[in-house]
Steps between C-alpha positions, in 0.01 A plus 500: 500500500775753573635441144157574344462819715851602405422459130174708534699767680781489243257544212339791679840660544579441137177666406591786722843530335339484157257780586775718653713447185221579249359792703857644519537479125167672459604772742823555293301515182253763606736799554720405206214514244278760658517854368598799712166502675479122540313362797716315752234474780163646573677832487642606168846636459339834379305517836835492683641795298634366181316775307729755651811283507559221239801392711260402777323254271825353385621466854176328614504252213872437560438428876223261403716311254773477767255343760353271242836368388587424864168318541574307176843401630337380829237292312763333283715432800198353686451265199864389528474434868163312465608282208823369652592530866142544645366208286793283633395584858794723593396681813696819432282555194186489721648758726632717221144525339342568831744774603517663165126528453418594861773768540438659161120495514480603869717803411256560206205496744684764706352739244175493680623674832801668357359656181138490596399312177357151449560513114698191413469343844255238378766345273738465800240346711415248227874410449532443882191290514569278209862455589409406857247241375735356241788463757281366778370225271863385459607514863447140570708400197775756561537459871360149571701191552738420217574153369871421547 
């Protein structure tokens, strides 16, 4: 039974890595192909002041591309960890996934008290929740008794 739960959790984590990778690619694509007044969230670049300063629009799109490329790198690295060491049952991989998701997404959730905004916090909460479910399904396999 632990092996079956592990497999279900592993597939869930692979789906999460896939979504993270594909959404990151989409997030890179939007600012690169949008015009000077392209929409990058519910607030347009023009709403922020790009009409008066085209450099603001360029800077905002550049920041989004930078953030999205880091997310893409994380998604690809998660794929690599899941496909080899995690699948083999290497415990360090379980801890690496837990710590990397929890620390990064808890910092992301700090936007609520620190910046007084909830925009984007839902994605962080979903990442935390799905990661915890996926990892907890594999606990028995990763940390249970091992055959010698």
